[in-house]
LOKOLKOL-882402 format. One record per residue (C-alpha): residue number from 1; residue in one letter; x negated, y, z. Coordinates in Angstrom, 1 decimal, padded with zeros to 4 digits, always signed. Layout:
N
REC;NUM;A;X;Y;Z
...
END
This chain:
541
REC;1;X;-094.6;-245.0;-125.0
REC;2;X;-096.4;-245.7;-128.6
REC;3;X;-093.1;-245.1;-130.4
REC;4;X;-092.5;-241.9;-128.2
REC;5;X;-096.0;-241.0;-129.2
REC;6;X;-095.8;-241.3;-132.6
REC;7;X;-092.1;-240.5;-132.9
REC;8;X;-090.8;-238.2;-131.0
REC;9;X;-093.6;-236.3;-129.9
REC;10;X;-094.1;-234.9;-133.5
REC;11;X;-090.6;-234.1;-133.4
REC;12;X;-090.7;-232.1;-130.5
REC;13;X;-093.7;-230.0;-132.0
REC;14;X;-092.0;-229.4;-135.0
REC;15;X;-088.9;-228.2;-133.1
REC;16;X;-091.2;-226.1;-131.0
REC;17;X;-092.8;-224.5;-134.0
REC;18;X;-089.8;-223.5;-135.7
REC;19;X;-088.7;-219.5;-136.6
REC;20;X;-085.5;-220.5;-135.9
REC;21;X;-084.7;-220.1;-132.1
REC;22;X;-081.9;-222.7;-131.8
REC;23;X;-084.8;-225.3;-132.7
REC;24;X;-086.8;-224.4;-130.0
REC;25;X;-084.1;-224.0;-127.5
REC;26;X;-083.1;-228.1;-128.2
REC;27;X;-087.0;-228.7;-127.5
REC;28;X;-086.6;-226.7;-124.6
REC;29;X;-084.0;-229.5;-123.2
REC;30;X;-085.6;-232.2;-124.8
REC;31;X;-089.2;-232.5;-123.3
REC;32;X;-088.4;-234.0;-119.9
REC;33;X;-086.9;-236.8;-121.1
REC;34;X;-090.1;-238.6;-122.4
REC;35;X;-092.2;-237.1;-119.6
REC;36;X;-092.6;-240.7;-117.7
REC;37;X;-092.9;-242.8;-120.8
REC;38;X;-096.4;-241.2;-122.1
REC;39;X;-099.8;-241.4;-121.1
REC;40;X;-101.4;-239.0;-118.4
REC;41;X;-102.9;-236.9;-121.3
REC;42;X;-099.7;-236.8;-123.4
REC;43;X;-097.8;-235.3;-120.1
REC;44;X;-100.4;-232.7;-119.7
REC;45;X;-099.6;-231.6;-123.4
REC;46;X;-096.2;-232.3;-122.9
REC;47;X;-095.9;-229.5;-119.9
REC;48;X;-097.9;-227.3;-121.8
REC;49;X;-095.2;-227.2;-124.3
REC;50;X;-092.9;-226.8;-122.2
REC;51;X;-094.5;-223.7;-120.4
REC;52;X;-095.2;-222.2;-124.1
REC;53;X;-091.3;-222.5;-124.5
REC;54;X;-090.7;-220.8;-120.9
REC;55;X;-092.5;-217.8;-122.1
REC;56;X;-090.7;-217.8;-125.5
REC;57;X;-089.9;-214.1;-127.1
REC;58;X;-086.3;-215.0;-127.1
REC;59;X;-083.9;-214.7;-124.0
REC;60;X;-081.9;-217.9;-125.2
REC;61;X;-084.9;-220.2;-125.5
REC;62;X;-085.9;-219.0;-122.1
REC;63;X;-082.6;-219.4;-120.2
REC;64;X;-082.5;-223.0;-122.0
REC;65;X;-085.6;-223.9;-120.5
REC;66;X;-084.5;-222.5;-117.2
REC;67;X;-081.6;-224.4;-117.0
REC;68;X;-083.6;-227.9;-117.5
REC;69;X;-086.8;-226.9;-115.2
REC;70;X;-085.1;-228.8;-112.2
REC;71;X;-085.0;-231.9;-114.4
REC;72;X;-088.7;-231.4;-115.4
REC;73;X;-089.4;-230.6;-112.0
REC;74;X;-088.0;-233.9;-110.7
REC;75;X;-089.9;-236.3;-113.1
REC;76;X;-093.1;-234.5;-112.7
REC;77;X;-092.8;-235.3;-108.8
REC;78;X;-092.2;-238.8;-109.5
REC;79;X;-095.2;-239.6;-111.7
REC;80;X;-097.5;-237.8;-109.0
REC;81;X;-098.3;-234.9;-111.4
REC;82;X;-099.4;-231.9;-108.6
REC;83;X;-100.9;-229.8;-111.4
REC;84;X;-097.3;-229.5;-113.6
REC;85;X;-095.7;-229.4;-110.1
REC;86;X;-097.6;-226.3;-109.8
REC;87;X;-097.1;-225.0;-113.4
REC;88;X;-093.7;-225.3;-113.2
REC;89;X;-093.1;-223.4;-109.8
REC;90;X;-095.1;-220.7;-111.5
REC;91;X;-092.6;-220.6;-114.7
REC;92;X;-089.6;-220.4;-111.7
REC;93;X;-091.3;-217.3;-110.2
REC;94;X;-091.7;-216.1;-113.5
REC;95;X;-088.3;-216.3;-114.4
REC;96;X;-087.1;-215.2;-111.1
REC;97;X;-088.6;-211.7;-112.8
REC;98;X;-087.5;-211.7;-116.1
REC;99;X;-086.0;-209.0;-117.5
REC;100;X;-083.3;-210.6;-118.7
REC;101;X;-080.4;-210.9;-116.1
REC;102;X;-079.0;-214.2;-117.9
REC;103;X;-082.1;-215.5;-117.2
REC;104;X;-083.3;-214.2;-113.7
REC;105;X;-079.5;-216.2;-112.8
REC;106;X;-080.4;-219.2;-113.7
REC;107;X;-083.1;-219.4;-111.0
REC;108;X;-079.9;-219.4;-108.5
REC;109;X;-079.0;-223.3;-109.1
REC;110;X;-082.9;-224.0;-109.2
REC;111;X;-083.1;-222.6;-105.6
REC;112;X;-080.6;-225.4;-104.2
REC;113;X;-082.1;-228.2;-106.3
REC;114;X;-085.8;-227.2;-104.9
REC;115;X;-084.3;-227.0;-101.5
REC;116;X;-083.1;-230.5;-102.0
REC;117;X;-086.2;-231.7;-103.2
REC;118;X;-089.2;-229.9;-102.0
REC;119;X;-091.1;-229.9;-098.8
REC;120;X;-090.4;-227.2;-095.9
REC;121;X;-093.7;-225.5;-096.9
REC;122;X;-092.6;-224.8;-100.6
REC;123;X;-088.7;-224.1;-099.4
REC;124;X;-090.4;-220.9;-097.7
REC;125;X;-093.3;-220.0;-100.2
REC;126;X;-090.6;-220.9;-103.0
REC;127;X;-087.3;-220.7;-102.3
REC;128;X;-086.6;-218.1;-099.8
REC;129;X;-089.2;-215.6;-101.5
REC;130;X;-087.0;-216.1;-104.5
REC;131;X;-083.3;-215.7;-103.1
REC;132;X;-084.6;-212.5;-101.1
REC;133;X;-085.6;-210.9;-104.2
REC;134;X;-082.0;-212.2;-105.9
REC;135;X;-080.4;-210.5;-102.8
REC;136;X;-082.0;-207.0;-103.6
REC;137;X;-081.8;-207.2;-107.7
REC;138;X;-080.4;-204.5;-109.7
REC;139;X;-078.0;-206.6;-111.4
REC;140;X;-074.9;-206.9;-109.2
REC;141;X;-073.6;-210.1;-111.4
REC;142;X;-076.7;-211.4;-110.0
REC;143;X;-076.3;-210.6;-106.4
REC;144;X;-072.3;-212.2;-107.4
REC;145;X;-073.8;-215.1;-108.6
REC;146;X;-075.6;-215.7;-105.3
REC;147;X;-073.0;-214.6;-102.9
REC;148;X;-071.0;-217.9;-104.5
REC;149;X;-073.9;-220.3;-104.1
REC;150;X;-075.9;-218.9;-100.7
REC;151;X;-073.5;-221.1;-098.8
REC;152;X;-074.6;-224.3;-100.4
REC;153;X;-078.5;-223.3;-099.9
REC;154;X;-078.0;-222.8;-096.5
REC;155;X;-075.8;-226.0;-096.3
REC;156;X;-078.9;-228.1;-098.0
REC;157;X;-081.3;-226.9;-095.4
REC;158;X;-079.2;-227.4;-092.7
REC;159;X;-079.0;-231.1;-093.7
REC;160;X;-082.9;-230.9;-093.9
REC;161;X;-083.0;-229.9;-090.3
REC;162;X;-080.7;-233.2;-088.8
REC;163;X;-082.6;-235.2;-091.4
REC;164;X;-086.0;-233.9;-089.9
REC;165;X;-084.8;-234.7;-086.2
REC;166;X;-083.9;-238.5;-087.6
REC;167;X;-087.1;-238.8;-089.2
REC;168;X;-089.8;-237.2;-087.2
REC;169;X;-091.2;-239.6;-084.9
REC;170;X;-094.1;-237.4;-083.5
REC;171;X;-092.4;-234.7;-080.9
REC;172;X;-095.0;-232.0;-081.9
REC;173;X;-094.3;-232.5;-085.5
REC;174;X;-090.8;-232.8;-085.0
REC;175;X;-090.5;-229.0;-083.2
REC;176;X;-092.8;-227.7;-085.7
REC;177;X;-090.3;-229.2;-088.7
REC;178;X;-087.5;-227.9;-086.7
REC;179;X;-088.6;-224.6;-086.1
REC;180;X;-089.6;-224.0;-089.8
REC;181;X;-086.4;-225.0;-090.8
REC;182;X;-084.7;-222.9;-088.3
REC;183;X;-086.6;-219.8;-088.9
REC;184;X;-085.8;-220.5;-093.2
REC;185;X;-081.9;-221.0;-092.0
REC;186;X;-082.1;-217.4;-089.8
REC;187;X;-083.5;-215.8;-092.9
REC;188;X;-081.1;-217.2;-095.2
REC;189;X;-078.3;-215.8;-092.7
REC;190;X;-080.2;-212.2;-092.9
REC;191;X;-079.6;-212.2;-096.9
REC;192;X;-076.1;-213.5;-096.4
REC;193;X;-075.4;-210.7;-094.0
REC;194;X;-076.9;-207.9;-096.9
REC;195;X;-074.5;-209.9;-099.2
REC;196;X;-071.7;-209.0;-097.1
REC;197;X;-072.9;-205.6;-096.9
REC;198;X;-073.6;-204.9;-100.6
REC;199;X;-073.0;-201.4;-102.3
REC;200;X;-070.2;-203.4;-105.1
REC;201;X;-067.3;-204.5;-103.8
REC;202;X;-067.3;-208.0;-105.9
REC;203;X;-070.4;-208.6;-104.2
REC;204;X;-069.2;-208.8;-100.8
REC;205;X;-065.7;-210.0;-101.9
REC;206;X;-067.5;-213.1;-102.9
REC;207;X;-069.7;-213.7;-099.8
REC;208;X;-066.8;-213.4;-097.4
REC;209;X;-065.3;-216.1;-099.2
REC;210;X;-067.9;-218.4;-097.8
REC;211;X;-068.2;-217.2;-094.6
REC;212;X;-066.6;-219.6;-092.8
REC;213;X;-068.9;-222.2;-094.2
REC;214;X;-072.1;-220.0;-093.6
REC;215;X;-071.1;-220.1;-089.9
REC;216;X;-070.7;-223.8;-089.7
REC;217;X;-074.4;-224.2;-090.4
REC;218;X;-075.3;-221.1;-087.8
REC;219;X;-076.1;-221.5;-084.5
REC;220;X;-073.3;-219.4;-082.2
REC;221;X;-075.8;-217.1;-081.2
REC;222;X;-076.7;-216.0;-084.7
REC;223;X;-073.1;-215.7;-085.3
REC;224;X;-072.4;-213.1;-082.5
REC;225;X;-075.2;-211.0;-083.4
REC;226;X;-076.1;-210.7;-087.1
REC;227;X;-072.0;-211.9;-088.5
REC;228;X;-069.6;-210.5;-086.2
REC;229;X;-071.2;-206.9;-086.4
REC;230;X;-070.7;-207.0;-089.8
REC;231;X;-067.1;-208.6;-089.8
REC;232;X;-066.0;-205.5;-087.8
REC;233;X;-067.1;-203.0;-090.6
REC;234;X;-065.3;-205.7;-093.4
REC;235;X;-062.0;-205.2;-091.5
REC;236;X;-061.7;-201.8;-092.3
REC;237;X;-063.5;-202.0;-095.7
REC;238;X;-062.5;-199.7;-098.2
REC;239;X;-061.7;-202.6;-101.1
REC;240;X;-058.2;-204.2;-100.0
REC;241;X;-059.5;-207.1;-101.9
REC;242;X;-062.8;-207.6;-099.8
REC;243;X;-060.3;-207.4;-096.7
REC;244;X;-057.8;-209.9;-098.4
REC;245;X;-060.6;-212.4;-098.7
REC;246;X;-061.9;-211.3;-095.2
REC;247;X;-058.8;-211.6;-093.4
REC;248;X;-058.6;-215.3;-094.9
REC;249;X;-061.8;-216.5;-093.4
REC;250;X;-062.1;-214.8;-090.5
REC;251;X;-060.2;-217.2;-088.3
REC;252;X;-061.7;-220.2;-089.6
REC;253;X;-064.9;-218.6;-087.7
REC;254;X;-062.7;-219.3;-083.8
REC;255;X;-064.1;-223.9;-083.8
REC;256;X;-067.9;-221.7;-084.2
REC;257;X;-067.0;-219.5;-081.4
REC;258;X;-065.4;-221.1;-078.7
REC;259;X;-062.3;-220.1;-076.8
REC;260;X;-064.2;-217.2;-074.9
REC;261;X;-065.7;-215.6;-077.2
REC;262;X;-062.9;-215.7;-080.1
REC;263;X;-060.6;-213.9;-077.4
REC;264;X;-063.0;-211.6;-076.8
REC;265;X;-065.0;-210.8;-080.3
REC;266;X;-062.4;-212.3;-082.8
REC;267;X;-059.2;-211.5;-081.4
REC;268;X;-059.6;-207.9;-081.8
REC;269;X;-060.5;-208.0;-085.1
REC;270;X;-057.5;-210.6;-086.0
REC;271;X;-055.3;-208.3;-084.3
REC;272;X;-056.6;-204.8;-086.5
REC;273;X;-056.1;-206.8;-089.6
REC;274;X;-052.7;-207.2;-088.8
REC;275;X;-052.2;-203.9;-088.4
REC;276;X;-053.3;-203.4;-091.9
REC;277;X;-051.3;-201.4;-094.7
REC;278;X;-051.8;-204.1;-097.0
REC;279;X;-049.4;-207.0;-096.9
REC;280;X;-051.5;-209.5;-098.6
REC;281;X;-054.2;-208.9;-095.8
REC;282;X;-051.7;-209.3;-092.9
REC;283;X;-050.4;-212.3;-095.0
REC;284;X;-053.8;-214.2;-095.0
REC;285;X;-054.5;-213.6;-091.2
REC;286;X;-051.5;-215.3;-090.6
REC;287;X;-052.1;-217.9;-092.9
REC;288;X;-055.3;-218.7;-091.1
REC;289;X;-053.8;-218.4;-087.5
REC;290;X;-053.9;-222.1;-087.4
REC;291;X;-057.5;-222.6;-086.8
REC;292;X;-057.2;-219.8;-084.0
REC;293;X;-054.2;-221.4;-082.4
REC;294;X;-056.4;-225.1;-081.8
REC;295;X;-058.8;-222.5;-079.8
REC;296;X;-057.0;-220.4;-077.6
REC;297;X;-053.2;-221.5;-078.3
REC;298;X;-050.3;-219.5;-079.6
REC;299;X;-049.8;-217.8;-076.5
REC;300;X;-052.3;-215.3;-076.9
REC;301;X;-051.2;-214.5;-080.3
REC;302;X;-047.4;-213.8;-080.0
REC;303;X;-047.2;-210.9;-079.1
REC;304;X;-049.3;-209.5;-081.8
REC;305;X;-048.2;-212.3;-084.4
REC;306;X;-044.4;-212.0;-084.6
REC;307;X;-043.9;-208.4;-085.3
REC;308;X;-046.1;-208.8;-088.5
REC;309;X;-043.8;-211.8;-089.4
REC;310;X;-040.9;-209.4;-089.3
REC;311;X;-042.5;-206.8;-091.2
REC;312;X;-044.1;-209.3;-093.9
REC;313;X;-040.4;-211.1;-094.0
REC;314;X;-039.0;-207.9;-095.4
REC;315;X;-042.1;-207.4;-098.0
REC;316;X;-041.2;-205.6;-101.4
REC;317;X;-043.0;-208.2;-102.6
REC;318;X;-041.1;-211.8;-103.1
REC;319;X;-044.1;-213.7;-103.4
REC;320;X;-045.6;-212.6;-099.6
REC;321;X;-041.9;-213.2;-098.5
REC;322;X;-042.0;-216.8;-100.3
REC;323;X;-045.7;-217.6;-098.2
REC;324;X;-044.3;-216.3;-095.1
REC;325;X;-041.5;-218.9;-095.6
REC;326;X;-044.1;-221.7;-096.2
REC;327;X;-046.6;-220.4;-093.1
REC;328;X;-042.8;-220.8;-090.7
REC;329;X;-042.9;-224.5;-090.1
REC;330;X;-046.8;-223.9;-089.2
REC;331;X;-045.8;-221.4;-086.5
REC;332;X;-042.8;-223.4;-085.7
REC;333;X;-044.5;-226.7;-084.5
REC;334;X;-046.7;-224.7;-082.0
REC;335;X;-044.1;-221.9;-081.1
REC;336;X;-041.1;-224.5;-080.3
REC;337;X;-037.7;-223.9;-080.8
REC;338;X;-036.7;-220.8;-078.3
REC;339;X;-038.3;-218.7;-081.1
REC;340;X;-035.5;-220.0;-083.3
REC;341;X;-032.5;-219.3;-081.8
REC;342;X;-030.2;-216.8;-084.0
REC;343;X;-028.4;-215.7;-080.6
REC;344;X;-032.1;-214.9;-079.1
REC;345;X;-031.1;-216.9;-075.9
REC;346;X;-034.0;-219.5;-074.7
REC;347;X;-033.6;-223.1;-073.5
REC;348;X;-036.2;-222.1;-071.4
REC;349;X;-035.6;-219.4;-069.2
REC;350;X;-039.1;-218.3;-067.8
REC;351;X;-040.2;-218.1;-071.2
REC;352;X;-040.9;-214.5;-071.7
REC;353;X;-042.4;-214.5;-075.0
REC;354;X;-039.6;-216.0;-076.7
REC;355;X;-037.8;-214.5;-079.7
REC;356;X;-036.0;-210.6;-079.9
REC;357;X;-038.6;-209.1;-076.8
REC;358;X;-041.6;-210.1;-079.2
REC;359;X;-040.1;-209.3;-082.6
REC;360;X;-038.2;-206.1;-081.6
REC;361;X;-034.6;-204.9;-083.3
REC;362;X;-032.5;-207.7;-082.0
REC;363;X;-034.3;-210.0;-084.7
REC;364;X;-035.7;-213.4;-083.7
REC;365;X;-037.5;-216.0;-086.5
REC;366;X;-034.1;-217.8;-086.9
REC;367;X;-032.4;-214.6;-087.9
REC;368;X;-035.3;-214.0;-090.7
REC;369;X;-034.6;-217.9;-091.6
REC;370;X;-030.9;-216.9;-091.9
REC;371;X;-031.5;-213.3;-093.6
REC;372;X;-033.6;-215.3;-096.7
REC;373;X;-030.8;-217.3;-097.6
REC;374;X;-029.5;-213.9;-098.9
REC;375;X;-032.3;-212.8;-100.7
REC;376;X;-032.1;-210.7;-104.2
REC;377;X;-034.8;-213.7;-105.5
REC;378;X;-033.4;-217.2;-106.1
REC;379;X;-037.0;-218.6;-105.3
REC;380;X;-037.0;-217.1;-102.0
REC;381;X;-033.6;-218.3;-101.2
REC;382;X;-034.4;-222.1;-102.5
REC;383;X;-037.5;-221.8;-100.0
REC;384;X;-035.5;-220.4;-097.4
REC;385;X;-033.0;-223.4;-097.9
REC;386;X;-035.5;-225.8;-097.4
REC;387;X;-037.6;-223.7;-094.6
REC;388;X;-034.2;-225.1;-092.7
REC;389;X;-034.7;-228.4;-093.6
REC;390;X;-038.4;-228.7;-092.3
REC;391;X;-037.2;-226.6;-089.2
REC;392;X;-034.3;-229.6;-089.0
REC;393;X;-036.8;-232.2;-088.7
REC;394;X;-039.0;-230.8;-086.2
REC;395;X;-036.1;-229.6;-083.8
REC;396;X;-033.5;-232.2;-084.1
REC;397;X;-029.8;-232.7;-085.3
REC;398;X;-028.9;-231.0;-082.5
REC;399;X;-030.5;-228.0;-082.9
REC;400;X;-029.2;-228.3;-086.7
REC;401;X;-025.8;-228.2;-085.9
REC;402;X;-025.7;-225.6;-083.3
REC;403;X;-028.5;-223.3;-085.8
REC;404;X;-027.6;-224.0;-089.2
REC;405;X;-024.4;-225.1;-089.5
REC;406;X;-022.8;-221.6;-088.4
REC;407;X;-025.0;-220.0;-091.0
REC;408;X;-024.0;-222.6;-093.8
REC;409;X;-019.9;-221.8;-092.8
REC;410;X;-020.9;-217.9;-093.0
REC;411;X;-022.5;-218.3;-096.4
REC;412;X;-019.6;-220.0;-097.5
REC;413;X;-017.1;-217.3;-096.8
REC;414;X;-019.0;-214.5;-098.9
REC;415;X;-017.8;-212.7;-101.9
REC;416;X;-021.1;-213.1;-103.6
REC;417;X;-021.5;-216.1;-105.5
REC;418;X;-025.1;-216.5;-105.3
REC;419;X;-024.7;-216.9;-101.2
REC;420;X;-022.1;-219.6;-101.7
REC;421;X;-024.2;-221.2;-104.0
REC;422;X;-026.9;-221.0;-101.5
REC;423;X;-024.7;-222.9;-099.2
REC;424;X;-024.4;-225.7;-101.4
REC;425;X;-028.3;-225.8;-102.1
REC;426;X;-028.6;-226.2;-098.3
REC;427;X;-026.6;-228.6;-097.5
REC;428;X;-028.2;-230.6;-100.5
REC;429;X;-031.2;-230.9;-098.8
REC;430;X;-030.2;-231.4;-095.4
REC;431;X;-028.5;-234.5;-096.6
REC;432;X;-032.1;-235.8;-096.7
REC;433;X;-032.4;-235.4;-093.2
REC;434;X;-031.0;-238.5;-091.9
REC;435;X;-033.3;-240.1;-094.6
REC;436;X;-036.3;-238.7;-092.7
REC;437;X;-035.3;-238.8;-089.3
REC;438;X;-037.6;-242.7;-088.9
REC;439;X;-040.2;-240.0;-089.0
REC;440;X;-039.0;-237.7;-086.7
REC;441;X;-040.0;-237.4;-083.0
REC;442;X;-036.7;-236.4;-082.2
REC;443;X;-034.0;-239.2;-080.4
REC;444;X;-030.8;-238.3;-082.3
REC;445;X;-028.1;-240.8;-082.1
REC;446;X;-025.6;-242.0;-085.3
REC;447;X;-022.9;-240.0;-084.0
REC;448;X;-024.8;-236.8;-083.9
REC;449;X;-025.5;-237.7;-087.5
REC;450;X;-022.0;-238.5;-088.7
REC;451;X;-020.7;-235.4;-087.0
REC;452;X;-023.5;-233.1;-088.8
REC;453;X;-022.5;-234.6;-092.0
REC;454;X;-018.4;-234.0;-091.8
REC;455;X;-019.4;-230.5;-091.0
REC;456;X;-021.2;-230.5;-094.1
REC;457;X;-018.7;-232.3;-096.2
REC;458;X;-015.9;-229.9;-094.9
REC;459;X;-018.0;-226.9;-096.4
REC;460;X;-018.3;-228.7;-099.8
REC;461;X;-014.6;-229.6;-100.1
REC;462;X;-013.5;-225.9;-099.4
REC;463;X;-015.7;-225.2;-102.3
REC;464;X;-014.1;-227.6;-104.3
REC;465;X;-011.3;-224.9;-105.5
REC;466;X;-013.9;-221.6;-105.9
REC;467;X;-012.9;-219.7;-108.8
REC;468;X;-016.7;-219.7;-109.9
REC;469;X;-017.2;-223.1;-112.5
REC;470;X;-020.6;-222.6;-111.5
REC;471;X;-019.7;-223.1;-107.8
REC;472;X;-017.6;-226.1;-108.3
REC;473;X;-020.4;-228.0;-110.8
REC;474;X;-022.7;-227.6;-107.8
REC;475;X;-020.0;-229.0;-105.0
REC;476;X;-019.9;-231.9;-108.1
REC;477;X;-023.5;-232.5;-107.8
REC;478;X;-023.4;-232.4;-104.1
REC;479;X;-021.2;-235.2;-103.9
REC;480;X;-023.7;-236.8;-106.2
REC;481;X;-026.4;-236.1;-103.8
REC;482;X;-024.2;-237.8;-101.1
REC;483;X;-023.6;-240.9;-103.5
REC;484;X;-027.5;-241.4;-103.3
REC;485;X;-027.8;-241.0;-099.3
REC;486;X;-027.8;-244.7;-098.2
REC;487;X;-026.2;-243.9;-094.7
REC;488;X;-023.7;-241.3;-096.0
REC;489;X;-022.9;-242.8;-099.2
REC;490;X;-021.7;-245.9;-096.8
REC;491;X;-019.8;-244.1;-094.3
REC;492;X;-017.6;-242.7;-097.3
REC;493;X;-016.9;-245.5;-099.0
REC;494;X;-015.9;-247.5;-095.8
REC;495;X;-013.9;-244.3;-094.8
REC;496;X;-012.2;-244.2;-097.9
REC;497;X;-011.3;-247.8;-098.6
REC;498;X;-009.7;-247.8;-094.9
REC;499;X;-007.7;-244.9;-095.9
REC;500;X;-006.3;-246.6;-098.7
REC;501;X;-005.4;-249.5;-096.5
REC;502;X;-003.2;-247.1;-094.4
REC;503;X;-006.2;-246.6;-091.6
REC;504;X;-006.1;-242.9;-090.0
REC;505;X;-007.9;-241.0;-092.7
REC;506;X;-011.1;-238.4;-092.0
REC;507;X;-013.4;-236.2;-093.6
REC;508;X;-015.4;-239.0;-095.4
REC;509;X;-011.9;-240.5;-096.8
REC;510;X;-011.1;-237.0;-098.7
REC;511;X;-014.1;-237.4;-101.0
REC;512;X;-012.4;-239.6;-103.8
REC;513;X;-009.6;-237.3;-103.9
REC;514;X;-011.5;-234.2;-104.3
REC;515;X;-013.6;-236.0;-107.0
REC;516;X;-010.2;-236.9;-108.8
REC;517;X;-009.4;-233.1;-108.9
REC;518;X;-012.8;-232.1;-110.4
REC;519;X;-012.7;-234.6;-112.8
REC;520;X;-009.6;-233.0;-114.2
REC;521;X;-011.5;-229.4;-114.2
REC;522;X;-011.4;-227.2;-116.9
REC;523;X;-015.3;-227.1;-117.2
REC;524;X;-016.7;-229.9;-118.8
REC;525;X;-019.9;-229.6;-116.9
REC;526;X;-018.1;-230.2;-113.8
REC;527;X;-016.1;-232.9;-115.0
REC;528;X;-019.0;-234.6;-116.3
REC;529;X;-021.1;-234.8;-112.8
REC;530;X;-017.5;-235.1;-111.0
REC;531;X;-017.1;-238.2;-113.0
REC;532;X;-020.9;-239.4;-112.5
REC;533;X;-020.4;-239.2;-108.6
REC;534;X;-017.6;-241.5;-108.5
REC;535;X;-018.8;-243.8;-110.8
REC;536;X;-021.6;-243.7;-108.1
REC;537;X;-019.4;-244.7;-105.4
REC;538;X;-017.7;-247.2;-107.5
REC;539;X;-020.9;-249.3;-107.6
REC;540;X;-021.6;-249.1;-104.3
REC;541;X;-017.9;-249.8;-102.7
END
């Protein structure tokens, strides 16, 4: 205390009295550090110094003082300085009315901090009044900043409500606390609704980003009465960015609404968004449908969902097509394998929702997956091959053999070398299927694994004599990957050894013969990878 009084306090006073604003700004950020280490009289002097800086003529000084108000307020409360706390709250109110929006914007994080450390009465008299003023501020940047933080403030109020229930023993006092906090949350929900209807699209988009987080803190009746009418308007908002942001969040309301209200109130909004002319909006709806599916089931969504997927699968923007591919395994988990048959035949005759009857035009989800393998964009073809691997993990080896192998054989015979190359990439990812089988729920036997491997290797061997060096190079790389697959490499080595001893040969025993030919290839890269694959097999043998 003696050192603070003799050394630090005079230093602060000199900084605060400097003509150059940077010194005064530095003083504003240091005052609260010594508040707990000085006498009560000196505390009042420090508070007076800080309040003078809060009304400094330079906006930078006032902004720095506003940024440090919460820390000062906390130490003042810990020291039971009620008069200082009252003065600081007056400075807080002054900041909210400052002519500079760069200073008014600082009150938003202060509001969150005050919600955590203040009493219920202070929250109503100080925090709510300021938030209400900010929500109608003339600066759209201030309203945008509030839209990005209001969910945090509502969450703090909600946590305070839970704490009041746990800590209050008296029934009368408990009811009073809960009613006060509930009323505050309702007021905040009205402010949030105002931000959702703001005149600036940026503010509406920022508010819709936190729609789900806010809904978790509200009662179901408040969501239905206040937010859903606004949600219906946002579904047809003039800004596509607002609609895209809204489409991603609206699905997350279903857990709060429950099954019946989701079907009656939320589903019509989703169906309207699925008909939006902007592909990003429709895609965001599909991205969030997992939450809706958990509440109402996939059957009610299928008839509207699948035609939109078929349309997005052919979108001109390749990133949209890529996003659809990434979400397809999630849909497969809920829809089942009947939706993923190339010929459109269902293994469940009574299931009228499957495949082509919903998608229209004779196109199934499996056909879409196959079509992506021939896409003009490499990233789409690569993702399509990985998508088939994830589908194979879910549906098992029997499905893989009947649905994917014919596709690979078809690609192998195409005139475009990119399609033949895609066949090899698909085979490479499918080689890992047996490795992942231990975590699968399928009961495929070892014989089915070998049958699949033989069929895949037959395609690889056929492409080993391709005219395009890049195809032969990827054949060598594919055989190198085969050497790194435990079950496949063991079968190849055993078969090749048996073939050398005069036993009957099979597809596996032809591997070394193919590699010998590739090691004599004219292309040096082909020879390099063929030699590398042979060395790996020799090591295993």
